[in-house]
C-alpha positions as a Markdown table, in Angstrom:
| # | Residue | x | y | z |
|---|---|---|---|---|
| 1 | Unk | -6.9 | 21.9 | 11.4 |
| 2 | Unk | -8.5 | 20.0 | 8.4 |
| 3 | Unk | -9.8 | 16.5 | 8.3 |
| 4 | Unk | -10.8 | 14.0 | 5.6 |
| 5 | Unk | -13.8 | 12.0 | 6.8 |
| 6 | Unk | -14.7 | 8.8 | 5.0 |
| 7 | Unk | -18.2 | 8.3 | 6.4 |
| 8 | Unk | -20.4 | 5.2 | 5.7 |
| 9 | Unk | -24.0 | 5.1 | 7.0 |
| 10 | Unk | -25.9 | 1.9 | 7.2 |
| 11 | Unk | -28.5 | 0.0 | 9.2 |
| 12 | Unk | -26.0 | -0.4 | 12.1 |
| 13 | Unk | -25.2 | 3.3 | 12.3 |
| 14 | Unk | -22.2 | 5.2 | 11.1 |
| 15 | Unk | -18.6 | 4.2 | 10.8 |
| 16 | Unk | -15.5 | 5.2 | 8.8 |
| 17 | Unk | -12.1 | 6.8 | 8.8 |
| 18 | Unk | -10.7 | 10.2 | 9.7 |
| 19 | Unk | -7.4 | 11.5 | 8.4 |
| 20 | Unk | -5.9 | 14.6 | 10.0 |
| 21 | Unk | -4.2 | 17.1 | 7.8 |
| 22 | Unk | -0.5 | 16.2 | 7.5 |
| 23 | Unk | -0.9 | 12.6 | 8.7 |
| 24 | Unk | -0.8 | 9.5 | 6.5 |
| 25 | Unk | -2.6 | 7.2 | 9.0 |
| 26 | Unk | -6.4 | 7.2 | 9.2 |
| 27 | Unk | -8.1 | 6.7 | 12.5 |
| 28 | Unk | -11.3 | 4.5 | 12.5 |
| 29 | Unk | -14.5 | 5.4 | 14.3 |
| 30 | Unk | -17.8 | 3.7 | 15.0 |
| 31 | Unk | -20.8 | 5.9 | 15.9 |
| 32 | Unk | -21.4 | 9.6 | 16.1 |
| 33 | Unk | -19.9 | 10.1 | 19.5 |
| 34 | Unk | -16.7 | 8.2 | 18.5 |
| 35 | Unk | -16.5 | 10.5 | 15.4 |
| 36 | Unk | -16.7 | 13.6 | 17.7 |
| 37 | Unk | -14.0 | 12.1 | 19.9 |
| 38 | Unk | -11.7 | 11.6 | 16.9 |
| 39 | Unk | -12.3 | 15.1 | 15.6 |
| 40 | Unk | -11.4 | 16.8 | 18.9 |
| 41 | Unk | -8.1 | 18.5 | 18.7 |
| 42 | Unk | -5.4 | 17.5 | 21.2 |
| 43 | Unk | -4.9 | 20.0 | 24.0 |
| 44 | Unk | -1.3 | 21.1 | 23.5 |
| 45 | Unk | -1.4 | 24.0 | 26.0 |
| 46 | Unk | 0.4 | 22.0 | 28.7 |
| 47 | Unk | -0.5 | 19.9 | 31.7 |
| 48 | Unk | -4.0 | 20.5 | 33.2 |
| 49 | Unk | -2.4 | 21.0 | 36.6 |
| 50 | Unk | -0.3 | 24.0 | 35.2 |
| 51 | Unk | -3.5 | 26.0 | 34.8 |
| 52 | Unk | -4.3 | 28.1 | 37.9 |
C-alpha cells in the first residue's frame, strides 16, 4: 500500500494529511502517534475471534 503524506512541522508538533493509494479523501492527523495510527493498514483477515 502506498500513501501520500502532507506533513507540516511547527512549534506545536506535527500535523497534516494522509491519502491512501486509490482513495480521494485525505485523513488528517495531529502528532506522531496519530500519524502511525493513520498509516496502519486495516486488518482484513477476518474477525479476531475467528483466529484459534
